[in-house]
N, C-alpha and C positions, 0 to 999 in steps of 0.2 A: 681308573685313575692311576693304577697301582703301575701300568704300563708306562705313563706320564713319568712316572719317580724314575724308572729302570731308566727308561731314554735319558733323563735331566742326570743321571749319575754318571752313564756311560759318557755324552755328553763335554759333561765336566762345566766350568762354571758360563763359558763362552754361550753353551746350549743353554743356560738357564731361561733366558730370555723368549726364543724361541719356544721353548716347551712350553715355557707360560703362558704364550701369546696362542700356542694350538690348544692349550687347554679352555681359554677363554671362548675360543671360538665353538668349541665344543660344548663348552657348558649353555653360549647362547640357542645353538641348532636345538639342543636337548629341550630348551626351551619351548621352542615353537612345536615340537613333534606334537604334543596336546591339540594344539589348533590346527595343525594340518589334518589329523586325524577327525577331529569335529568337523571340518570343513567338507571332507572327503563322504561322512557319515549324512550330514545334512542334503548334501547334494543325491548322493544315495537315495535317499528317502526320495526326495522331491521327486529325482526322476523315475522312482516304483510308484508315486502318489500320482503324476501326470499319466502313467501307460496306464493304469488301472482305470484314471477319468477316461481317458480315452476309449480305454475299451466299452467302459458302460454307454458311452455318447454313441459309440458305432452299435451297439445291442439297442440301444432306444432308436436309434434311425432305419435296423432293418425292423422293429416292432411297431414302429407308427410306420412304416410302408405298406409292410402285410395289412395293417388296419385299414388303410388308405384302399390299398387294393382289395379288399373285400368290399367296400362301401360303395367303391367303384360296380362291383359286380351286382349287388344289391339294385343301385341305379338302374345298372342294362336290364336285368331281371324286371323292375319296376314297369322300365319301359315299354317293354315286350308285352307283358299284360295289359297295357293301358291301351294298346296300339289297335284292338280291337274294337274302340268308341269311337274311333276316329274315321274320317272320310278314308276312300283306299287309296288315293295318291299320297297324304300324309303320313297315312300307316304304313304303307309300302318305305318311303322315305325312313321313317323312323325305327321300323324294323330292323332295316339295314344296317345302320347307323348302330344298333341296340346289339345286333347278330354280331357284327363288326368288334365293339369292344368285347364282348363276352369270349370271342374267340382268342382274341389278346388277352385275356385275363386268364385262360386255359394255360399261356406259355411265363406266365407271370413267375417273378420280378423281369418285366419287360424293361428292354432301354429307356430311359425317361422319354426321349426323344419320341419314339415309336409310342408312348402311350400316351403323351401327350398329344398324339396327332390323332389317333383313336376316339379320346376323349371329348375334343374339341369339336368333332363331327357330330358326334351323342348332342353335346351340349346342343350345338347350333339346330341339331332335328327337335330336340328339346323344345327349343326357342321358337321353331318354325309351325308349332304344334300347338304350345300352351302361353304364347306370349299374350293372348287375347284374352282378359280377365270376365269379359260378356261370354266369350264361345266356352270357357271353362265353366262358368256357372251354369248354359246352357245344359252341358256336358253330365253334370252333377244330377241333372233330374232324373238322371238312372241311378238305383242304389249299388248298384252293382260298378257303375263307372266311378260313383263318388269313393268308395273303399279305394280301387284303383289307385284314382288321383293322390289320394291323401296320403298312402305307401308311397308314391313316386314323388308326392312334396317332400317328405320326410325322410327319404331315401338323398335327392338333393341336397338338404340342409345337411344332414351326416357327410356327405361328399367334403363338403366345404370345411367342415370343424375338421374332419380327418385329413383333409390337406395343410389347413392352415397348424395343426399338431405336428404334422411330420415336416414341414417346411420350419418349424420353430428348430427340432430336433436336428435337423440339416445344419442350420445357421451356427448350431451352439460347438458343433463338433467340428465345423470348419474354423471359429474362432480357436477353438485349441490347436488343431493342426496349422494354423499359422503362427504360431509358436517359433523363435527360433531354437528354444531348446528342443521342443517337439521334432522339428525337422533336424536339426545337427545330430542330434541321438537318434535318430529315425526310429519315435519311437510307435507310428503308424504300421509300420511293418511293409505289407506287401497289400496292406488296405485299398480299396480305391476310394478317391475324392468323391464325398457324398454330395449329392447333386440336387435341387429343389426339384420339386414336381412345379412348373412354371404352366398351368393351363386355366381355360376357361371355365369354372366352374358355376356362373351364374344361373339361377336358376329362373324359370320362364316368370315374367312379371304376373300372370292370372296362376301362379304357382303360389307365391311368396308368404300370400296370409296362409294357405292350407298347412303350411309346413310349419308355422309359427308355434 
């Protein structure tokens, strides 16, 4: 305020009103400074919180995808193991589909579309082989076949659960990334848009009770 006093003295009485008005405006602006600082701090905290949350969601998507890939590989391996109890034609169909799925699994994380295609083929082969509950009960007359069938049924159930967990994680990440502040502030960086895995993981009817 000493500067304003000096200006008032230099201008004389005619400038007192002007200097007084300037002083009032400076006082008003000074009163807004704490509020502006508070808003900036809150905005910074919110952006930091949102970025950290989004990062955690991306990690969750990655971890659940890895878990899903692991369960899909176990399903394919169990299908190969049980193929020997089937008739030659069905066994060949199942072996080809399971081998294709395992081969694709070695290159994971594969593109979602490629993953869905090979796993859908395996699901169809499993349904063709074990959709008849009476046939499955007949196969269980062999103790070795019973163990293999039980492992396959459990693997099919775990694939369903793993895919559900993964898609839930993807949905949560997508919801956050759709928020305007996340898009405007580019909080996702260069991370790819998370995609759900939409495949048919329905267990064959003849294996449903075995996996429970």
